[in-house]
C-alpha positions in Angstrom: -6.4 -15.0 69.5 -8.7 -12.4 70.8 -12.5 -12.8 70.4 -14.5 -9.7 69.5 -18.1 -9.1 68.5 -19.7 -6.9 65.9 -23.2 -5.6 66.5 -25.9 -4.1 64.3 -27.0 -0.5 64.5 -30.2 -1.3 62.5 -33.6 -1.2 64.0 -32.4 -1.0 67.6 -32.3 1.8 70.2 -29.3 3.5 71.7 -30.0 2.0 75.2 -30.3 -1.5 73.7 -27.0 -1.2 71.8 -25.2 0.2 74.9 -26.6 -2.7 76.9 -25.4 -5.2 74.3 -21.9 -3.9 74.5 -22.0 -4.0 78.3 -23.1 -7.6 78.1 -20.2 -8.4 75.7 -17.9 -6.8 78.2 -19.3 -9.0 80.9 -19.0 -12.1 78.7 -15.3 -11.5 78.4 -15.0 -10.4 74.8 -12.0 -8.3 74.0 -13.7 -5.9 71.6 -17.0 -4.7 70.3 -17.4 -3.2 66.9 -20.6 -1.5 65.4 -21.5 -0.8 61.8 -21.2 2.5 60.0 -24.5 3.0 58.0 -26.8 6.0 57.8 -29.9 4.5 56.3 -31.7 1.3 57.3 -32.6 0.6 53.7 -29.1 -0.4 52.9 -29.7 -3.7 54.8 -33.5 -3.9 54.5 -34.3 -2.1 57.8 -36.2 0.9 58.6 -33.5 3.0 60.3 -29.9 3.0 61.6 -28.1 4.6 64.5 -25.2 6.9 63.8 -21.9 5.1 64.5 -19.8 7.9 66.1 -22.6 9.1 68.4 -23.0 5.5 69.6 -19.3 5.0 70.1 -19.3 8.0 72.4 -22.2 6.6 74.4 -20.6 3.1 74.5 -17.2 4.6 75.6 -18.6 6.2 78.7 -20.8 3.2 79.5 -18.0 0.6 79.5 -14.7 0.1 81.3 -12.4 -2.4 79.6 -13.7 -3.6 76.3 -12.1 -2.2 73.2 -14.5 -0.5 70.8 -14.6 0.8 67.2 -16.5 1.2 63.9 -16.3 -1.6 61.3 -15.9 0.1 59.1 -16.3 3.9 58.8 -16.6 5.0 55.3 -14.2 7.5 53.9 -16.2 8.2 50.7 -19.0 9.9 52.7 -17.1 11.0 55.8 -14.2 13.4 55.4 -11.2 11.8 57.3 -10.6 15.1 59.0 -13.9 14.8 60.8 -13.3 11.1 61.5 -9.9 11.9 63.0 -11.4 14.4 65.5 -14.2 12.0 66.2 -11.7 9.3 66.9 -9.6 11.5 69.2 -12.7 12.4 71.1 -13.7 8.8 71.6 -10.2 8.0 72.7 -10.5 10.5 75.4 -14.0 9.2 76.5 -12.8 5.6 76.5 -9.4 6.0 78.0 -7.7 4.8 74.8 -9.8 1.8 73.9 -10.6 2.7 70.3 -9.7 0.7 67.3 -10.4 2.5 64.1 -11.9 0.5 61.3 -11.9 2.3 57.9 -13.2 1.2 54.5 -13.7 2.2 50.9 -17.5 2.4 50.8 -19.6 1.0 48.1 -19.3 0.7 44.3 -22.1 1.5 42.0 -23.1 -2.2 41.8 -23.4 -2.6 45.5 -26.7 -2.6 47.5 -25.0 -0.1 49.9 -24.6 2.4 47.0 -28.2 3.4 47.9 -26.9 5.4 50.9 -24.5 7.3 48.8 -27.2 8.2 46.3 -29.4 9.3 49.1 -26.8 11.9 50.1 -26.8 13.2 46.5 -23.4 11.7 45.7 -22.3 9.5 42.9 -20.9 6.0 43.8 -17.4 5.7 42.7 -15.5 2.9 41.2 -12.8 0.8 42.9 -9.7 2.7 42.0 -10.8 6.1 43.3 -12.3 4.6 46.4 -8.9 2.8 47.2 -7.1 6.1 46.7 -9.5 7.8 49.1 -8.7 5.2 51.7 -5.0 5.7 51.3 -5.2 9.4 51.4 -7.8 9.4 54.3 -5.5 7.3 56.5 -2.6 9.6 55.7 -4.7 12.6 56.5 -5.9 11.2 59.8 -2.4 10.4 60.9 -1.2 13.9 59.8 -3.8 15.4 62.2 -2.8 13.1 65.0 0.8 14.0 64.4 0.2 17.7 64.5 0.9 18.3 60.8 -0.9 21.4 59.5 -0.9 20.9 55.7 -1.4 18.1 53.3 -2.4 18.0 49.7 -4.1 15.0 48.0 -6.2 14.1 45.0 -9.3 13.9 47.1 -8.5 15.2 50.6 -6.4 18.0 52.0 -5.4 20.0 55.1 -4.6 23.7 55.2 -3.5 25.3 58.5 -5.0 22.5 60.6 -3.4 23.7 63.8 -5.9 23.1 66.5 -7.6 19.8 65.6 -8.0 17.5 68.6 -5.2 14.9 68.9 -5.5 11.6 70.8 -3.2 10.8 73.6 -3.2 7.2 72.4 -3.2 7.0 68.5 -5.8 4.2 67.6 -4.8 1.3 65.4 -6.3 1.7 61.9 -7.8 -1.5 60.6 -8.6 -1.4 56.8 -11.5 -3.4 55.6 -10.7 -5.4 52.4 -12.6 -7.7 50.1 -10.0 -8.4 47.4 -6.2 -8.6 46.8 -5.8 -4.8 45.9 -7.5 -3.7 49.0 -5.7 -6.3 51.1 -2.3 -5.0 49.7 -3.4 -1.5 50.5 -4.3 -2.4 54.0 -0.8 -3.8 54.4 0.8 -0.7 53.0 -1.1 2.0 55.0 -3.0 0.3 57.9 -2.2 -1.2 61.2 -4.3 -4.2 60.4 -6.7 -5.7 57.8 -10.3 -7.0 58.3 -11.6 -9.7 56.0 -14.9 -11.8 55.9 -14.7 -15.5 56.5 -16.7 -16.1 53.3 -13.9 -14.9 51.0 -12.9 -17.6 48.5 -9.2 -17.3 49.2 -9.2 -16.0 52.8 -5.7 -17.3 53.6 -4.4 -15.9 50.4 -5.8 -12.4 51.0 -4.4 -12.5 54.6 -1.0 -13.4 53.2 -1.2 -10.5 50.6 -1.9 -8.1 53.5 0.8 -9.5 55.7 3.4 -9.4 53.0 2.6 -5.8 52.1 2.8 -4.8 55.9 6.2 -6.6 56.1 7.4 -4.7 53.1 6.3 -1.5 54.7 8.3 -2.3 57.9 5.5 -3.3 60.2 5.8 -6.5 62.3 2.8 -5.8 64.5 0.2 -5.8 61.7 -3.1 -7.3 62.9 -5.1 -9.9 61.0 -8.8 -9.8 61.8 -11.6 -11.9 60.3 -15.4 -11.6 60.7 -17.2 -14.9 61.2 -20.9 -15.4 62.1 -21.3 -16.2 65.8 -21.5 -19.8 66.9 -20.8 -21.1 70.5 -18.0 -23.3 69.3 -15.8 -20.3 68.6 -15.7 -19.5 72.3 -13.9 -22.8 73.0 -10.2 -22.5 72.4 -10.0 -26.3 72.1 -12.8 -26.6 69.5 -11.8 -27.3 65.7 -13.7 -24.1 64.8 -11.6 -21.9 67.1 -8.3 -23.7 66.2 -9.1 -23.2 62.5 -8.5 -19.5 62.8 -5.9 -19.6 65.5 -3.8 -21.9 63.4 -4.2 -19.4 60.6 -2.5 -16.8 62.6 -5.6 -14.5 63.1 -5.1 -12.0 65.9 -8.8 -11.0 66.4 -11.8 -13.2 65.4 -14.8 -10.9 65.1 -18.0 -12.8 65.7 -21.1 -11.3 64.0 -23.9 -11.3 66.6 -27.4 -11.1 65.1 -30.0 -8.7 66.5 -31.6 -8.8 68.9 -28.1 -9.1 70.5 -28.8 -9.8 74.2 -29.9 -13.4 73.9 -26.7 -14.4 72.1 -24.5 -12.3 74.4 -26.1 -13.7 77.5 -25.5 -17.3 76.1 -21.8 -16.3 75.5 -21.5 -14.9 79.0 -22.9 -18.1 80.6 -20.6 -20.3 78.4 -17.5 -18.3 79.5 -18.3 -18.6 83.2 
């Protein structure tokens, strides 16, 4: 089981966030993820850094750690733009990108504030799931060199010269219920779930079964879990809990300011 970290883009600076990912690399983490938010208000902060700008900076400032957004939002970012951003970061990083995508926020969510700020209307669960399915298909169409695609929400018309990655990134779909978990299995290369889900093992099983039905044996199971030193120890009950569950990547949420926690992790791993 690989150990990753996920870092906040809220109320920090580009230099501080880059330094945090460098420290995560030094500490031996396999991957570093950052959030995709545009407004600090969504999480009670004053501002947020833009995710793809930061991934470019992180890509050229690190050497080995895998990087990615967790998760980039298809309801406010056209997947064609995301596909080219991902291809660019793949070039900058030498193929170290994992692409987390998600369905954004429904009208009842606190995160809907960002959608409203952009002059858009928050959508219900069904259309947002459809946007994820179409968005993943569209990005793969661009990466495969397909020129045309028609969907209910997204399309391509004569897309001949979009940048294509030398290494196609794995697409990890964020899920918080059985319908999204099944969708992740059908269209994604992996699923990401939170540790607080009431039926975490059941949702993982739903995603894995859908992936098997779709013919993918290399489907990744990833789970976000708040950081604690015990998860760094492969012999600890906390670590074994997820390893025994068959988790491929455990993504530890590191609170800001990040450097203190990551310095601790580095020292524990020495």
